[in-house]
Structure formats: C-alpha cells, structure tokens
C-alpha positions, 0 to 999 in steps of 0.5 A: 778593356773589354774585347770580344774576338771571334774567328769567322769564315767570310760567310759567317762574317757577312751573314748577320742580316741586320748589321751594317759595316760603317767606315767613318767619314774621318777614315782615309779613302780606299787606297789599295792598288793592284799589288794588294788586290792581286795578293788577296786574290791569289791567296784565295785562288792558290789555297790548297784544298782543305786548308784555311787562310786567315785574313787577319783582324778587323776591329769594330766599335760596336754597342749592344745589338738592338732591333733594326740595323746596327751600324758597326764602326769599322775602325780597322780593316776597311781596305780588306773588307772593301776589296772583298765586297767588290770581289763578291759583287764581281763573282755574283755578276759572273754567276748571273752571266752564267745564268746561275741565279741561285748562286748569284743571289746567295752572294748578293744577300751577303752584301746587304742588310735589312732592318725591321722596316724591310728596307734593304741597304748595302752591307758596307757603307764607305766614308763621304768621299768614297761612298757614291763611287762605291755604290756606283760600282756595286750597282754596275755603273760605268767605272769611267765615271768613278773618281777614286781610281783605286776603287775603279781599279779594284773592280776592273782588276778583279773582274779581269781575274775572275773572268779568267777562271774556268767554270770549275775553278770559279766554283772552287774559288767561291767555295774557298772564299766563303768557307775556307777564308777566315777573319778575326773579328774584334768587337770593342765597346768603348771608343777609347779602347778601339782607337788605342787598339788600332795601332797595335794591330798588324795587318797585311796591306798598306803600311800604316800612315802617320796620319792614321796614327795621329788620327787614332791618337786624337780620337782615342784621347777625345773618347776619354773626355766628357760627352760631346768632345769626341763628336766635335773632334771627329767632325773636324777630322772629317773636314780635314780629310775632305780638305786633304782629298788628292793631297798627301796628308802626311806632308801636311802634318809634317809641314804644319808641325815644322811651322809650329816648331820652327825647324825641320821635321823628318818623316820618321819622327813625325808621329813622336813630334806631333804627340810631344807638341800635343802634350805641350799645347792641349789642356786635357793632355796633362792626364795622358801619363802614358805619353809623358815620357816622350822626348823629341829632342835631338842631340844637335837641336837648340836646347833653348827652343821651348818646343825642343824641351824633353817632357820627363816630369823630372827637370825643373827647368823643363817644367818652368818653360812648359808652364809658360806655353799657352794651352788650349782645349782639345776642341780648339786644337782640333778646329785650328788643325782643321783650319790649317789643313783647309788653308794648306789645300787652298794653297796647294790647289792655288784656289784662294780668293785672290786671282793674283795670289793663285797665279803666283802659287801656280808659278811656284808649283811649276818651279818646284817649290814644295818645301816653301809651303811650310812657310806659306802655311804660316805666312798666309795665316798671319793677319799682319799682311795684306794681299799686296804684301803677300804678292810681293813676298810670293814674287820674291819667293819665285826669284829665290827658288829660281836662283837656288834651283838653277845654281843647284843649291842643296835642296835639303837646306830649304826645309830648314830655311823655310821652317826658320821663317815661321818663327819671325815676329810680325813686326818688320815681318816683310823686311826680316824675311827678305834679309833672311832669303837674301842671305841664302840667295846665289848672287848675279855672278853665279846665277847668270852663267848657271842659267845660260848653261842649265839643262831644262830636262823633262823632269823640270820642263815646267820650270822652263815653261815658266821662264819662257812665259816670264820672258814673253811678258817682259817682251810685250811690256806686260800690263796684266791685261791678258795671260798666255794659254794653258799648256794644253793649248800652248806647247813648249817647243824645242827649236832643234828637235829632240829626235833630230836624228830619227828617220821620221824627223828627217821625213817630216821636218828636214835633214837636221843632222846634215844641217847641223854639221859634223859632230852634231850628236855630241853638241846636240846632247849638250845643247838640246835642253838649254833655254835658248833652244826653247820657245812657246808655240800653239799646236804642233808645227805644220811644216814641209821638210827642206834642206834647211829645216829651220827656215821651214820652222821659221815660216810657222814662227812668223804666224805666231803671236808670241813675241819670242817667236817674232825674234826668231824669224829675223835669224837666217839660221839656227844652229848650236851657236844660236842656241848658245847666244840666245841662252846667254841673252835670256840669262842676262834678262834673268838676272834682272827679272829674278831679284831677291 
C-alpha cells in the first residue's frame, strides 16, 4: 500500500488551484449537528496564540496530477471539510460586509479551483443529494429553501458565531484558521487501499455508522476485482443511498439481514453478520482470506441453521453445508441489495404502486409496527402473492400489532417473530403465516379489558387516531368510497380536556372541575387518555363557556359529520362514568374488528 501523508495548514490544503475535492455520490449526506460544529469553531477560537491545532486526517483517492482540474475522491473527512468550507464562506461574507474586499477575495480564492480552460468551479463538490443545497448556501441563497437541515443549520450557526466576534477577534480567528490549524492529508493511489484504510482512521466527529463500514467493505473488495466491477458496485451503492434518503440505512441493513438469516440481528453485531453473510454468498469472496476466520454464531443460536455456521475452514461439516449455499457474483449481490433498499424505502414511505397497500402500511406506521418491516421486506419480494393476498396479510398484521401493543406484550419478541416469518416456504404461505401469528396473539378475554383501560398517551396518539378512524368506518358501514381527512385537518379531540383545571380552560370552555365534581383530579389522571374520552373533530372547538361545559361542546359535535360525534349529542352529560362506558363499548367492538 502506497500512502503519501502530508501535514498542511488549511491555507496550504486549499491552495492548490487545479484540485477539486469530490465527495462521491455513494457517501452519506452531510450530517454534522450543532454540537460538532460548535466544537470545531471553539477549537479554533480558543486556540492559544502561537499554538497549533490538528484537525486529524483526510483521505483522498487520487491519481497522478494532470493538466486541468484534478478531481480527488474524498474517501474520509467529508464532514470536517464541508463544515470548514461553509465557515470560510461565512467569514468571507463578514469581511465583505466590513468592506474588506481584499481579505474576502483571499478566502474566496481558496474556495474555488480553475483549470486550463479558466472555468472556475467550487473547490468542494458534494454528492448528488447535497450538492445543490451546498451550492445554494455558498452562493448566498435563502437557507429556508435548503432541504438538508444539517447544511442549513451549519450555515446559520456559523454565521451567528462569526457575527459575535469583534473586529480584532475576527482577524485573529481567520489567521488561526488558515495558519495555525493543520490537517494530515493522506493520498492513496489504489481504490482498494483507500477503502481498506477508511475503517482504521480515527477521526473526531460522528461515530462511524455500520453503513459506512459496509460500504467500504463492499467497495474495497470490488476495487480488487477485474475492471468495471467497482464502477458497477459504486453505481448500485449510489442508488441505494438515494433510496435511503431520510431513512436510517443501518435499520435497513439490520432488517434486510434478519430476513436473510431468518433471525434477529442486533446493532452491535450487524457489521460482522453482514461480512459473514457476504463471504458465504458472493463468489468472489472466496479470495478474501483476511476475513475467513469470521464467526457470527452465538452460543444460543440454532447450530442446524446454515446461516449460523462459523467459517473457519477447519470443519468438514461446515464446509459441506457452505458448499450447498448458492453463490452469486458481487455485481449481482450489489444489484439485489440496492433493489431491496428501494423496496424498503417504498414500504416505509408507503409509496408503492397500490393505493390499498399504501393505506394499510400507513396504518402500521401509526400503530408503531416498525419491527414488522423485516417481514414486509421479505413478503413483498415474493412472487407467490398477489395484491389481494398482501392486503389480507397487512390487515392481519394490523390486528396482530394492535392486540400485542394494547396487551403490552414484550416488544423485543417481535423482531424474533418477524425474522422467523422470512423463512417460510412459498407453499401454503398465507396459511402458515396466520398460524404463526395466531400463536403469538393475545386472545379476546385478555384484549377486551386491556383495550378499555389502555392509556393512549401522547407517545402513541397515532394509535388512538387509527382506532377512532376504524370505529368511524365501522359506524358508517364503510364501502371504500371516501376516507377521513389527514391529521392536519381532522384533529383528535379529548372530550374532557387535558388542561381541565387551568384558568384559561375555565374561561374559554367552562368550569370543568366543578362540573366533574369532588375528587376529579385523581380520576382525571386515570381516565384522560382512555379511548372513551376521545373523538375526531375538524378544526378547533368554537364554544361559549357555561356551567355545563359538555353541553357547550355538544353543540359543536352536532355540526360534525363524524358519526362518532352524532352518538355524543344524545348524551345529557359527559363525566368519568361516560368515559368508562364508552371505552368498554369501543373495546367490545375492537374484539371483532381486530381479529387474527
């Protein structure tokens, strides 16, 4: 491995006029938050006079320099370099505002590069998802138009902190930044060496994500293979990162891998598990001797599971099992991984081609059924199921998750249950899934009283809204002709209000404490978040306070088209007894509505 380390001041680092730092499209987005930005700023601001500060290393994949602009692939260090360039742009603007054009131009020159054609380009080019935002910020655009909140936040925070510096401190800060802050630049000529080196570099900043390590593992191996392999794998990885925009890619890899292994995968073992799976299933991985001693088998795992066999090269039995595993080329593996990521994103964003499927997946999101996406990713990848079968299974899943959540069953069991469903054969698939889910579903005798007393606190308010919508659809004999409005237009309303004891509530909505009677506070805490105290209503109530605040609300309910509210207007009063009765009636309906 040929590595050329060079320690440079930031002025030297940015001063080569025909170099452009390129953050590849497959890298993760800019993700530094205020804490990392503030630490970098203060490291410079508080640096004693005459002292130096080392920012760490940056790693470039570079070739022999040629005439024109040389693009250097920034393999590691993108968070720091991006933050520094934004800081430099903020400083340049401050000097411009002070009419110190010479200093501002000096900084601006460091932030650009120029080839023999005299075309001026930005010194730093970010990946596909961030570059437009970055250019917009560097050109002085309105940060409210920037999609990446971390980028706009960096600009806003650094602007605020720079503006707080006095003129003397500003000049000192700039001098420290350019002349007293240094960086170790590592130039590596071979892609394989660059990706391999990435994991060994310890930088201050965000902890290395499993996704980053997996990326370098894949690209590092691809770089050692015949020409064309690396570019194909890079392109699939780029598309994977684009698909994962706004989602946690580590979650995807963990749930995807759990589906492949048919068992739960923990965050701490994700990288090791991925590498071991890769070695078993990729043809070209046979040459990766440095990883062949990897093992992912835990003491409590099923030794008969082919995916759990330790790869030591010393066990005849293990070798025999591994020989039966179908292996594919790396390019095929990378393409399949990318396709799974795209499907995973469609599911989480409920943006599939089926409106019905999307509606049920959105329901699952409101119920809080994230663990189920391990199974859904596998289920939607099967060709044995048509849309109707998928919808039936999604409805069953809604019932399963509602019953388990309401009965407060252990959530950590779900990952094991759903990972197990990924190992089911296509034959009699739906029947087998139902049998397994039923084995883990609370029965009616447990579910009904639990539903009546369940506290739908703010953390699970989406679950309460979902339940009320289902009761409303049942009340109107829903025929899929129309659906209720979004939460922005149709609010979840607590009939006995949350702030019943506040003076402002008494002024605007009536004297609830007097209406509810002696000892109301204790009962209010117990009954406030029960389903019987909730309904759906468009806009905010516009009522006149009275001695019977429920009668004032009842007038507003009478104007609603929601059938649940029509039932409320027949009540002469609404106190804790009515909350309890209504909760029990909803619980009775829930038993029939959420059947597995």
